[in-house]
VEXDREN-2710 file (C-alpha; in Angstrom, 1 decimal):
% VEXDREN-2710
k/r/px/py/pz
1/MET/-0.2/41.4/42.3
2/PHE/2.2/42.5/39.6
3/LEU/5.0/40.3/41.0
4/TYR/2.6/37.4/41.2
5/SER/1.5/37.7/37.6
6/ARG/5.1/38.1/36.5
7/PHE/6.0/34.9/38.4
8/ILE/3.2/33.1/36.6
9/GLN/4.2/34.3/33.2
10/THR/8.0/33.8/33.4
11/ILE/9.1/31.6/36.2
12/LEU/6.3/28.9/36.3
13/PRO/6.4/27.9/32.6
14/LYS/10.2/27.4/33.0
15/TYR/9.5/24.5/35.3
16/LEU/6.1/23.3/34.0
17/GLU/7.1/23.0/30.3
18/PRO/9.6/20.2/30.9
19/MET/7.0/18.4/33.1
20/ARG/4.4/18.8/30.3
21/GLN/6.8/17.4/27.7
22/ASN/7.7/14.5/29.9
23/TYR/4.0/13.7/30.5
24/PHE/3.2/13.6/26.8
25/LEU/6.4/11.6/26.1
26/TRP/5.3/9.1/28.7
27/SER/1.8/9.1/27.4
28/ASN/3.1/8.4/23.9
29/LYS/5.1/5.5/25.2
30/LYS/2.1/4.1/27.0
31/LEU/-0.1/4.5/23.9
32/THR/2.6/2.8/21.7
33/LEU/3.0/-0.1/24.1
34/ALA/-0.8/-0.5/24.4
35/SER/-1.2/-0.6/20.7
36/LEU/1.6/-3.1/20.3
37/ALA/0.0/-5.2/23.0
38/ILE/-3.4/-5.2/21.3
39/ILE/-1.9/-6.2/18.0
40/LEU/0.2/-9.0/19.6
41/LEU/-2.5/-10.4/21.8
42/SER/-5.3/-10.2/19.1
43/SER/-3.0/-11.9/16.5
44/CYS/-2.1/-14.7/19.0
45/SER/-5.7/-15.1/19.9
46/PHE/-6.9/-15.3/16.4
47/GLY/-4.0/-17.5/15.2
48/LEU/-4.7/-20.0/17.9
49/TRP/-8.4/-20.0/17.3
50/PHE/-7.9/-20.4/13.5
51/LYS/-5.5/-23.4/14.0
52/ILE/-7.8/-25.1/16.5
53/LYS/-10.7/-24.7/14.1
54/GLN/-8.6/-26.2/11.4
55/ILE/-7.6/-29.2/13.5
56/SER/-11.0/-29.8/14.9
57/ILE/-12.3/-30.4/11.4
58/THR/-10.3/-33.6/11.5
59/SER/-10.8/-34.6/15.2
60/GLU/-10.9/-32.7/18.4
61/LYS/-8.9/-35.4/20.0
62/ILE/-5.7/-34.3/18.3
63/ILE/-5.9/-30.7/19.5
64/GLY/-3.9/-31.4/22.6
65/LEU/-1.4/-33.6/20.6
66/TYR/-0.6/-31.0/18.0
67/PRO/2.9/-29.6/18.3
68/LEU/3.3/-26.2/19.9
69/THR/5.4/-25.0/17.0
70/GLY/2.3/-25.4/14.8
71/TYR/0.3/-23.1/17.0
72/ALA/3.2/-20.7/17.2
73/VAL/3.5/-20.6/13.4
74/SER/-0.2/-19.9/13.0
75/SER/0.0/-17.0/15.5
76/LEU/3.1/-15.6/13.8
77/LYS/1.3/-15.6/10.4
78/ALA/-1.7/-13.8/12.0
79/LEU/0.8/-11.3/13.5
80/PHE/2.3/-10.5/10.1
81/ILE/-1.1/-10.1/8.5
82/PHE/-2.5/-8.0/11.3
83/SER/0.6/-5.8/11.4
84/THR/0.3/-5.1/7.7
85/PHE/-3.3/-4.1/8.0
86/TRP/-2.6/-2.1/11.1
87/LEU/0.2/0.0/9.5
88/GLY/-1.8/0.4/6.3
89/LEU/-4.8/1.7/8.3
90/ALA/-2.5/4.0/10.3
91/LEU/-1.0/5.4/7.0
92/LEU/-4.5/5.9/5.5
93/ARG/-5.7/7.7/8.7
94/SER/-2.6/9.9/8.6
95/MET/-3.3/10.8/5.0
96/ILE/-6.9/11.7/5.8
97/ARG/-5.8/13.9/8.7
98/SER/-2.9/15.4/6.7
99/ASP/-0.5/14.2/9.3
100/LEU/2.1/12.5/7.2
101/ASP/4.8/14.2/9.3
102/ARG/3.8/11.9/12.1
103/THR/3.3/14.6/14.7
104/ASP/0.7/12.4/16.4
105/LEU/2.1/9.0/15.6
106/ALA/1.5/7.2/18.9
107/ARG/-2.1/8.3/19.2
108/ASN/-2.7/7.3/15.6
109/LEU/-1.2/3.9/16.0
110/PHE/-3.3/3.4/19.2
111/PHE/-6.6/4.3/17.6
112/CYS/-5.9/2.1/14.5
113/SER/-5.1/-0.9/16.8
114/LEU/-8.5/-0.7/18.5
115/PRO/-10.5/-2.4/15.7
116/PHE/-8.3/-5.5/16.1
117/SER/-9.7/-6.1/19.5
118/ILE/-12.7/-7.5/17.7
119/PHE/-10.7/-10.7/17.1
120/PHE/-10.6/-11.4/20.8
121/LEU/-14.2/-12.4/20.3
122/SER/-13.0/-15.5/18.4
123/TRP/-12.7/-17.3/21.7
124/ILE/-16.5/-17.1/22.2
125/ASP/-16.6/-18.9/18.9
126/LEU/-17.9/-15.9/16.9
127/SER/-18.0/-16.8/13.2
128/LEU/-15.2/-15.6/11.0
129/SER/-17.8/-13.8/8.8
130/MET/-19.1/-11.8/11.8
131/GLN/-15.5/-11.0/13.0
132/VAL/-14.6/-9.6/9.6
133/LEU/-17.9/-7.7/9.4
134/LEU/-17.4/-6.1/12.8
135/PHE/-13.7/-5.3/12.0
136/SER/-14.7/-3.6/8.7
137/PHE/-17.4/-1.7/10.5
138/PHE/-15.1/-0.3/13.1
139/CYS/-12.4/0.5/10.6
140/GLY/-14.9/2.4/8.5
141/THR/-16.3/4.3/11.5
142/LEU/-12.7/5.3/12.5
143/LEU/-12.0/6.6/9.1
144/PHE/-15.4/8.3/8.7
145/PHE/-15.0/10.5/11.8
146/ASN/-11.6/11.6/10.6
147/PHE/-13.1/12.9/7.3
148/GLN/-14.7/15.8/9.3
149/ASN/-12.9/19.1/9.2
150/THR/-10.1/17.8/6.9
151/PRO/-9.2/18.8/3.4
152/PHE/-8.7/15.2/2.4
153/TRP/-12.0/15.1/0.5
154/LYS/-10.9/17.9/-1.8
155/VAL/-7.9/15.7/-2.7
156/ILE/-9.8/12.5/-3.4
157/LYS/-12.9/14.0/-4.9
158/GLU/-11.7/13.8/-8.5
159/PRO/-10.5/10.1/-8.2
160/VAL/-13.8/9.1/-6.5
161/TYR/-15.8/10.7/-9.4
162/VAL/-13.7/8.9/-11.9
163/LEU/-14.1/5.6/-10.1
164/VAL/-17.9/6.0/-10.1
165/PHE/-17.7/6.7/-13.8
166/PHE/-15.7/3.5/-14.4
167/LEU/-18.2/1.5/-12.3
168/LEU/-21.1/2.7/-14.5
169/CYS/-19.1/1.9/-17.6
170/PHE/-18.4/-1.7/-16.5
171/PHE/-21.8/-2.4/-15.0
172/LEU/-23.6/-1.2/-18.1
173/ILE/-21.4/-2.5/-20.8
174/LEU/-19.7/-5.7/-19.5
175/GLU/-22.9/-7.8/-19.3
176/SER/-21.1/-11.1/-18.7
177/TYR/-19.7/-9.9/-15.4
178/SER/-22.1/-7.1/-14.3
179/PRO/-24.4/-7.7/-11.3
180/LEU/-27.1/-5.7/-13.2
181/TYR/-27.6/-8.7/-15.5
182/HIS/-28.6/-12.2/-14.4
183/ASN/-25.9/-14.0/-16.3
184/THR/-24.2/-17.1/-14.8
185/PHE/-20.4/-17.6/-14.6
186/TRP/-20.5/-19.9/-17.6
187/ASP/-21.7/-17.0/-19.8
188/THR/-18.3/-15.3/-19.4
189/TRP/-15.9/-15.2/-22.3
190/GLY/-13.0/-17.6/-22.8
191/ARG/-12.0/-20.9/-21.4
192/ASN/-13.3/-20.7/-17.9
193/ASP/-12.9/-24.5/-17.4
194/PHE/-9.4/-23.7/-16.0
195/LEU/-11.1/-22.2/-12.9
196/VAL/-12.4/-25.6/-11.9
197/ASN/-8.9/-25.9/-10.3
198/LEU/-10.2/-23.6/-7.6
199/GLU/-12.7/-26.3/-6.4
200/HIS/-10.2/-28.1/-4.1
201/GLN/-9.0/-24.7/-2.8
202/TRP/-12.5/-23.8/-1.8
203/GLU/-12.9/-27.1/0.0
204/ASN/-9.6/-26.6/1.8
205/ALA/-10.7/-23.1/2.8
206/LYS/-13.8/-24.6/4.5
207/ALA/-11.3/-26.6/6.5
208/TYR/-9.4/-23.4/7.3
209/ASP/-6.5/-24.6/5.2
210/PHE/-4.9/-22.1/2.7
211/LEU/-1.3/-23.4/2.6
212/GLY/-1.4/-26.2/0.1
213/ASN/2.2/-25.3/-0.9
214/PHE/3.4/-26.0/2.6
215/THR/1.5/-29.4/3.0
216/GLN/3.0/-31.3/0.0
217/SER/3.3/-35.0/0.7
218/GLY/4.2/-36.6/-2.6
219/PHE/6.3/-39.3/-1.0
220/LEU/3.5/-40.1/1.5
221/GLY/0.9/-40.7/-1.1
222/GLY/-0.4/-37.1/-1.2
223/HIS/-0.3/-34.5/-3.9
224/SER/1.6/-31.4/-4.8
225/GLN/-0.1/-28.1/-5.5
226/GLY/0.1/-26.5/-8.9
227/ILE/1.9/-23.2/-9.5
228/TYR/-0.8/-21.4/-11.3
229/MET/-4.6/-21.0/-11.0
230/ILE/-4.1/-20.8/-7.2
231/SER/-6.0/-18.0/-5.4
232/GLU/-5.8/-17.4/-1.7
233/LEU/-8.1/-14.4/-2.3
234/SER/-10.8/-16.5/-3.8
235/ALA/-10.6/-19.1/-1.1
236/ALA/-10.8/-16.4/1.6
237/ILE/-13.9/-14.9/-0.1
238/VAL/-15.6/-18.3/-0.1
239/LEU/-14.8/-18.7/3.6
240/ILE/-15.6/-15.2/4.8
241/PHE/-19.0/-15.1/3.0
242/ASP/-19.6/-18.7/4.1
243/LEU/-20.6/-19.9/0.7
244/PRO/-21.8/-23.6/0.9
245/ILE/-19.7/-26.2/-0.9
246/ILE/-22.8/-27.4/-2.7
247/ASP/-23.7/-23.9/-3.9
248/VAL/-22.0/-24.3/-7.3
249/LEU/-23.6/-21.2/-8.8
250/GLY/-22.7/-19.1/-5.8
251/LYS/-19.1/-20.1/-5.8
252/TYR/-18.6/-19.4/-9.5
253/ALA/-20.5/-16.2/-9.1
254/SER/-17.8/-15.1/-6.7
255/ILE/-15.2/-15.8/-9.4
256/LYS/-17.2/-13.7/-11.9
257/PHE/-17.4/-10.7/-9.6
258/LEU/-13.8/-11.3/-8.6
259/TYR/-12.7/-10.8/-12.2
260/LEU/-15.0/-7.8/-12.5
261/GLY/-13.1/-6.3/-9.5
262/PHE/-9.8/-7.1/-11.2
263/TYR/-10.8/-5.2/-14.4
264/LEU/-11.9/-2.2/-12.4
265/PHE/-8.8/-2.3/-10.2
266/GLY/-6.5/-2.3/-13.3
267/THR/-8.5/0.4/-15.1
268/PHE/-8.5/2.7/-12.0
269/GLY/-4.8/2.0/-11.4
270/THR/-4.0/3.1/-14.9
271/TYR/-6.0/6.3/-14.4
272/LEU/-4.0/7.1/-11.2
273/PHE/-0.7/6.3/-12.9
274/PHE/-1.5/8.7/-15.8
275/ARG/-2.9/11.4/-13.5
276/TYR/-0.6/11.4/-10.5
277/GLY/2.4/9.5/-11.8
278/LEU/2.8/11.1/-15.2
279/LYS/0.9/14.3/-14.3
280/LEU/-1.4/14.2/-17.3
281/SER/-4.7/16.0/-17.4
282/THR/-7.9/14.4/-16.0
283/LEU/-9.4/13.8/-19.4
284/ILE/-6.4/12.2/-20.8
285/ALA/-5.9/10.0/-17.7
286/THR/-9.5/8.9/-17.7
287/ILE/-9.3/8.0/-21.4
288/GLY/-6.1/6.2/-20.7
289/GLY/-7.7/4.2/-17.9
290/LEU/-10.6/3.1/-20.1
291/GLY/-8.1/2.3/-22.9
292/PHE/-6.2/0.0/-20.6
293/PHE/-9.1/-2.4/-20.8
294/TRP/-11.5/-1.4/-23.6
295/GLY/-8.9/-0.2/-26.0
296/ASN/-6.2/-2.9/-25.4
297/SER/-6.7/-5.4/-28.2
298/ALA/-4.0/-7.7/-27.1
299/TYR/-5.5/-7.8/-23.6
300/LEU/-9.1/-8.3/-24.8
301/ALA/-7.9/-11.1/-27.1
302/PHE/-7.1/-13.2/-24.0
303/MET/-10.7/-13.0/-23.0
304/THR/-11.7/-15.2/-25.9
305/GLY/-9.1/-17.7/-25.0
306/GLU/-7.2/-18.8/-21.9
307/PHE/-8.0/-15.6/-20.0
308/PRO/-7.5/-16.8/-16.4
309/LEU/-3.9/-17.8/-17.1
310/HIS/-2.6/-14.6/-18.5
311/MET/-4.4/-11.6/-17.1
312/VAL/-4.2/-10.9/-13.4
313/GLN/-0.6/-9.9/-12.9
314/PHE/-1.1/-7.2/-15.6
315/ILE/-4.0/-5.8/-13.6
316/PHE/-1.5/-4.9/-10.9
317/PHE/1.1/-3.6/-13.4
318/PRO/-0.2/0.1/-13.5
319/TRP/-0.3/0.2/-9.7
320/VAL/3.3/-1.0/-9.5
321/LEU/4.3/1.7/-12.1
322/LEU/2.5/4.3/-10.1
323/ILE/4.2/3.5/-6.8
324/ILE/7.7/3.2/-8.4
325/LYS/7.1/6.6/-10.0
326/LEU/6.0/8.2/-6.7
327/ALA/9.0/6.6/-5.0
328/HIS/11.5/8.3/-7.4
329/SER/9.5/11.6/-7.6
330/LEU/9.2/12.0/-3.8
331/ASN/12.6/10.4/-3.1
332/LYS/11.1/7.9/-0.7
333/PRO/12.8/4.4/-0.9
334/ALA/10.1/3.0/1.3
335/LEU/7.7/3.4/-1.5
336/SER/10.0/1.4/-3.8
337/CYS/9.8/-1.4/-1.2
338/LEU/6.1/-1.1/-1.1
339/ALA/6.0/-1.4/-4.9
340/GLY/7.8/-4.7/-4.7
341/LEU/5.3/-6.0/-2.2
342/VAL/2.3/-4.8/-4.2
343/ALA/3.8/-6.5/-7.3
344/SER/3.8/-9.8/-5.5
345/LEU/0.1/-9.5/-4.5
346/SER/-1.0/-10.7/-8.0
347/GLU/0.3/-14.1/-7.2
348/TYR/-2.1/-14.5/-4.3
349/ALA/-5.0/-12.8/-6.1
350/MET/-4.8/-15.4/-8.9
351/SER/-1.5/-16.9/-9.9
352/SER/-1.0/-17.0/-13.6
353/HIS/1.2/-18.7/-16.1
354/PRO/4.9/-18.6/-15.3
355/GLU/5.8/-17.0/-18.6
356/CYS/3.4/-14.1/-17.9
357/ASP/5.0/-13.7/-14.5
358/PHE/8.4/-13.6/-16.2
359/ILE/7.3/-10.8/-18.6
360/TYR/5.6/-9.0/-15.8
361/PHE/8.8/-9.1/-13.7
362/ILE/10.9/-7.9/-16.6
363/PHE/8.8/-4.8/-17.5
364/CYS/8.4/-3.7/-13.9
365/ASN/12.1/-3.8/-13.4
366/LEU/12.8/-2.1/-16.7
367/TYR/10.7/0.9/-15.6
368/ASN/12.5/1.0/-12.3
369/LEU/15.8/0.8/-14.2
370/TYR/14.7/3.7/-16.5
371/LEU/13.8/6.0/-13.5
372/THR/17.0/5.0/-11.7
373/LEU/19.1/5.9/-14.7
374/ILE/17.4/9.3/-14.9
375/ARG/18.3/9.9/-11.3
376/LEU/21.9/8.9/-12.0
377/THR/22.2/11.3/-15.0
378/GLU/20.8/14.2/-12.9
379/SER/23.4/13.6/-10.1
380/LYS/27.2/14.0/-10.1
381/LEU/29.1/10.9/-10.8
382/GLY/30.8/9.5/-7.8
383/MET/30.9/6.6/-5.4
384/ASP/27.8/7.9/-3.5
385/SER/25.8/8.2/-6.7
386/VAL/26.8/4.7/-7.7
387/LYS/25.7/3.3/-4.3
388/ARG/22.4/5.2/-4.6
389/PHE/22.0/3.8/-8.1
390/PHE/22.3/0.2/-7.0
391/GLY/20.3/0.8/-3.9
392/TRP/17.3/2.1/-5.9
393/LEU/17.8/-0.5/-8.5
394/LEU/17.7/-3.5/-6.1
395/LEU/15.1/-2.4/-3.6
396/PHE/12.1/-3.2/-5.8
397/PRO/13.2/-6.7/-7.0
398/VAL/14.4/-7.7/-3.5
399/PHE/11.0/-6.8/-1.9
400/HIS/9.2/-8.4/-4.9
401/GLY/11.1/-11.6/-4.0
402/ILE/10.2/-11.2/-0.3
403/GLY/6.6/-11.0/-1.3
404/LEU/6.8/-14.1/-3.5
405/ALA/8.6/-16.1/-0.8
406/TYR/5.2/-17.6/0.2
407/ARG/5.2/-19.3/-3.2
408/VAL/8.9/-19.6/-4.1
409/ILE/10.3/-21.2/-1.0
410/PRO/7.9/-24.2/-1.0
411/LEU/8.3/-24.5/-4.8
412/ILE/12.1/-24.8/-4.4
413/ALA/11.6/-27.3/-1.6
414/ALA/9.3/-29.4/-3.7
415/VAL/11.8/-29.5/-6.6
416/LEU/14.6/-30.5/-4.2
417/ASN/12.4/-33.2/-2.7
418/LYS/11.5/-34.3/-6.3
419/GLU/7.8/-33.6/-5.9
420/TYR/8.1/-31.1/-8.8
421/ALA/9.9/-31.4/-12.1
422/ILE/10.9/-28.6/-14.5
423/PHE/10.6/-29.8/-18.0
424/GLU/9.7/-28.6/-21.5
425/SER/6.2/-29.3/-23.0
426/GLN/6.5/-32.0/-25.7
427/VAL/3.9/-33.6/-28.0
428/VAL/4.5/-37.0/-29.5
429/GLY/5.3/-36.8/-33.1
430/ARG/5.9/-33.0/-33.0
431/SER/8.9/-30.8/-32.2
432/MET/9.3/-29.4/-28.7
433/VAL/7.3/-26.3/-27.9
434/PRO/9.5/-23.2/-27.8
435/GLY/10.4/-21.9/-24.4
436/LEU/12.9/-22.6/-21.7
437/TRP/14.8/-25.8/-22.7
438/TRP/14.9/-27.5/-19.4
439/ASN/14.8/-31.2/-20.4
440/PHE/18.0/-31.3/-22.5
441/ASN/16.8/-33.5/-25.4
442/GLY/14.3/-35.4/-23.3
443/ILE/16.6/-36.1/-20.4
444/ASN/15.5/-34.3/-17.3
445/PRO/17.8/-34.8/-14.3
446/LEU/15.2/-33.2/-12.0
447/LYS/12.3/-35.3/-13.1
448/ARG/11.3/-37.9/-10.6
END
């Protein structure tokens, strides 16, 4: 009996442990392949369904005549979007489970891919609103069950309380935007007539068309899309919530609440930057967050003027600063890449005046340059430190540019095709408006 137990304790594990490791390794491979298959098939399914819905608005007869490359591009775009949400959901679940060391990466990726199977239901012609609702429900359920027996709540308790405080402040004080008061969109401050430019975007969204920049047809009698007051986010909201085209008050109410969300987003981002980026106290960070909106006289001045054209990219500014700061503090270049992508999101939330974009780009890169110079001074001078300096310096703007490719590439194509012209504003009888002097004394070689 003694020899038998000795055999069990010493000899058997020697042979069983490699088998157990191989089993889990194979299981991880299968889980990873299964999750990739779910994301790939669901994105292809949804992309094809979306393109077919778009084409059928015109005529169902041309569905079979549409080029296969068009269907492939639609599926590829869906794949990029789904992959982004998938990896973001996996990262959030890892944070909740305190598993950022990726000890259970394959299982985490698999569980986070399961909600995307909802989009297979698109082929039974389930409405987009219902698909998004079911997807949100399953994602919320997945995250809720991971809150149990984890210390994550202790980490986010303070930010959640501060966010609730900000909500109360905005809902009670900002009457023009608050859902607690029955004010229409036209009661908001400033020149909101600019937002009429969203009307054709809402109409296109009802036809499942969000890519006005890629459908320019100036030479064929069509029109070219503008470069500001364009919002894929607003168009998606109108489509997902199925707001009728004739419901004018409903559509503009969505804009009112969208801007309320922007203000809350920027205020909360400022608090997070002060609290976790600059390591300030909770009280100072909370006051700083409120000061970003309520104490910023220059920012509030826009709300009595052309506020839609000058505000949205600065809502994302504190979030970009926070991620850049965390990237340098934690020595994680991937976060610097993420900061560039986050910086580009303002363009799709509500594109603003190009001059504001220029200022936004400059100050984001100045902060990145400042932190990169600090890293350089703290390290020994040498070829390796110089390489790291330029690496950290270029990561953010490169990924910012990648995020803006959705806008910049079609804009450059439009200029080359003479559908767009770059020229200085000029009023008859008055001198030229100061700015970038593109038209060279009234002669613009790019103007069509």
